[in-house]
C-alpha positions in Angstrom: 113.4 80.5 98.9 111.9 79.1 95.7 111.0 81.4 92.8 108.0 83.7 93.0 105.8 84.4 89.9 103.2 87.1 89.3 100.5 86.6 86.7 99.4 90.2 86.1 101.6 93.3 86.2 99.1 95.9 87.4 99.2 98.3 90.4 98.9 95.5 93.1 101.8 93.5 91.6 103.9 96.7 91.3 103.2 97.6 94.9 104.1 94.2 96.3 107.2 93.8 94.2 108.4 97.4 95.0 108.0 96.6 98.7 110.0 93.4 98.2 112.7 95.4 96.4 112.9 97.7 99.4 113.4 94.7 101.7 116.3 93.4 99.5 114.6 90.3 98.1 116.6 88.3 95.6 115.2 89.8 92.4 116.6 87.0 90.2 113.9 84.8 91.9 110.9 87.0 90.9 109.2 86.6 87.6 106.2 88.5 86.1 103.9 88.0 83.1 101.2 90.1 81.7 98.8 90.2 78.8 101.0 92.6 76.9 104.8 92.4 76.5 105.0 96.2 76.8 103.5 96.2 80.3 105.6 93.4 81.7 108.8 94.6 80.1 108.2 98.1 81.5 107.7 96.7 85.0 110.7 94.4 84.6 113.0 97.3 83.7 111.6 99.5 86.4 111.9 96.9 89.2 114.8 94.8 87.8 112.8 91.5 88.0 112.6 88.9 85.3 110.0 88.5 82.6 108.4 85.1 81.9 107.7 84.3 78.2 104.1 83.5 79.0 102.0 82.0 81.8 103.1 78.4 81.2 106.8 79.5 81.3 106.1 81.3 84.6 104.5 78.2 86.1 107.4 76.0 85.0 109.9 78.4 86.6 108.1 79.3 89.9 106.8 77.6 92.9 104.7 80.5 94.3 102.2 81.7 91.7 100.4 85.0 92.5 97.2 85.5 90.6 97.2 89.3 90.4 94.5 89.6 87.7 90.8 90.3 87.7 88.7 87.3 88.8 86.8 87.2 85.5 90.1 86.1 83.8 90.8 83.2 86.3 89.1 80.5 84.3 90.9 81.3 81.1 94.3 81.4 82.8 93.7 78.2 84.7 92.6 76.5 81.5 95.9 77.6 80.1 98.2 76.4 82.9 96.4 73.6 84.7 98.2 70.8 82.9 101.5 72.2 84.2 100.5 72.6 87.8 102.0 70.1 90.3 100.3 69.7 93.6 103.6 68.5 95.2 105.4 71.7 94.1 103.1 74.7 93.4 101.3 77.1 95.7 98.6 79.3 94.1 98.0 82.6 95.8 94.8 84.3 94.8 94.4 88.0 95.3 90.9 88.2 93.9 87.9 89.0 96.2 84.7 87.0 96.1 86.1 83.6 95.0 86.6 80.8 97.6 89.5 78.4 97.6 87.1 75.6 96.6 85.8 77.6 93.7 89.4 78.3 92.5 90.3 74.6 93.0 87.4 73.6 90.7 89.0 75.7 87.9 92.1 73.6 88.1 90.5 70.2 88.6 93.4 69.3 91.0 91.9 68.2 94.3 95.0 68.5 96.4 96.5 71.7 94.9 97.7 74.1 97.6 95.8 77.3 97.3 95.7 80.4 99.5 93.8 83.6 99.4 95.5 86.9 100.2 94.3 90.5 100.3 97.1 93.1 100.2 96.8 96.8 99.8 98.5 99.6 97.9 100.7 100.9 100.8 102.7 97.8 100.2 104.4 100.1 97.7 106.2 101.8 100.6 106.6 98.7 102.8 103.6 99.6 104.9 101.1 97.2 103.5 98.5 95.2 105.4 97.7 91.7 104.0 95.1 89.3 105.2 95.7 85.7 104.4 93.7 82.5 104.6 94.8 78.9 103.8 94.6 75.4 105.1 97.8 75.2 107.1 97.4 71.4 107.4 98.3 70.8 103.8 101.3 73.3 103.7 104.8 72.3 104.8 106.6 74.3 107.5 108.9 75.6 104.9 106.0 76.8 102.7 104.4 78.6 105.7 107.7 80.3 106.5 108.2 81.4 102.9 104.6 82.8 102.8 105.2 84.9 105.9 108.6 86.1 104.6 107.0 87.1 101.2 104.2 89.1 102.8 106.2 90.6 105.6 108.5 91.9 102.8 106.1 94.7 102.1 104.2 95.2 105.4 102.3 93.3 108.0 100.3 90.0 107.8 97.1 89.0 109.5 96.1 85.3 109.3 92.4 84.7 109.3 90.6 81.8 111.0 87.6 81.9 108.6 87.7 82.3 104.9 84.4 84.3 105.1 86.3 87.1 106.6 88.3 87.7 103.4 85.5 89.8 102.0 85.5 92.0 105.1 89.2 92.7 104.4 88.4 94.2 101.1 86.5 97.1 102.7 88.6 97.5 105.9 92.1 97.3 104.6 92.4 96.7 100.8 90.1 99.5 99.7 90.3 101.8 102.7 93.5 103.6 101.6 91.3 105.3 99.0 89.0 106.6 101.7 92.0 108.0 103.6 93.4 109.6 100.5 90.1 111.4 100.0 90.2 112.6 103.6 93.8 113.8 103.3 93.0 115.6 100.1 90.0 117.3 101.7 92.1 118.3 104.8 94.7 119.8 102.4 92.0 121.7 100.6 90.9 123.1 103.9 94.4 124.1 104.7 94.7 125.9 101.4 91.4 127.6 102.1 92.8 129.0 105.4 96.0 130.2 103.7 98.6 127.3 103.8 100.6 126.3 100.7 99.1 123.1 99.2 102.3 121.0 99.5 102.6 122.0 103.2 99.0 121.3 103.8 99.2 117.8 102.4 102.4 117.1 104.4 100.7 118.2 107.7 97.6 116.3 107.0 99.4 113.1 106.0 101.6 113.1 109.1 98.7 113.8 111.4 96.9 110.7 109.9 100.0 108.6 110.1 100.6 109.6 113.8 97.0 109.0 114.7 97.1 105.6 113.1 100.3 104.7 115.0 98.7 105.6 118.3 95.8 103.3 117.6 98.2 100.5 116.8 100.6 100.9 119.6 98.6 102.2 122.6 96.2 100.0 124.4 93.4 102.6 124.1 90.1 102.6 122.3 90.0 105.0 119.3 87.1 106.8 121.1 89.4 107.5 124.1 92.0 108.9 121.8 89.5 111.2 120.2 88.2 112.3 123.5 91.8 113.1 124.6 92.1 115.7 121.8 88.6 117.2 122.5 89.0 119.8 125.3 85.7 121.2 126.7 84.4 124.0 124.5 87.5 123.8 122.3 88.2 123.9 118.6 88.4 120.1 118.1 85.0 119.2 119.6 83.5 122.0 117.4 85.0 120.2 114.3 83.8 116.8 115.6 80.2 118.2 116.0 80.2 119.2 112.3 81.5 115.8 111.2 78.7 114.1 113.2 76.1 116.5 111.9 77.2 115.8 108.3 77.2 112.0 108.8 80.9 111.4 108.6 80.8 108.2 110.7 77.7 106.7 109.0 79.1 107.6 105.5 82.2 105.6 106.3 80.2 102.6 107.6 77.8 102.6 104.6 80.6 103.0 102.1 82.5 100.1 103.6 79.3 98.0 103.6 78.8 98.8 99.9 82.4 97.7 99.3 81.9 94.5 101.2 78.7 93.6 99.3 80.3 94.3 96.0 83.2 92.0 96.8 80.9 89.2 97.8 78.9 89.6 94.5 81.8 90.1 92.1 81.4 86.6 90.5 77.6 86.9 90.1 
């Protein structure tokens, strides 16, 4: 596989590269660059990948270029590197919500540049990421498509999208949603402490319950509502808890929060 470069050395880059390390990627083929030497050197030492001297150096060395920076910095970085981009060689992978492939292409001024959008999430850090991708497969070679799948499967699962418009939905349902789950696990742990459990044990029990429930949704051909009903025996403890969740608006709070996330993603560039 050709070399892979990350422009930006924040949490998302760290999560993706850490997942790739766990899957035994060739670390000599991974380069990073960041605004500060301190940041990229720290991540380089921690993950044993290579530092590029600057963004231009990274573009010269790598075929697959991940833009793991905030979208408001895209124009500045593309202005810096666009004269070194080769449409026959490079693949740009944008991780920013809100910006379409065509809008990104306009920054480069290169009509036939290969660009894809991807939306990974933070569980990539432990090899359990979920990444949605969209790109025009007609302009990518079979080798490039294979490499792309290999890269993203290195830290989790990949979902190819048929419509670019669905990328903004991915922000709320898979990219940001781990934060909602962490809040739920924290609250479950607090409840466990309130009823007498040691905090570390309470978090372990809650996390495993969430992980097991998620696995059942993925692997069993059953609606989540059916699985919920299977736990709720008539007049039992679980349905009592579910009643409180419904009374307090648990379901609608999730939907409204995810809609807010979706709208924010769509309007980031405005």
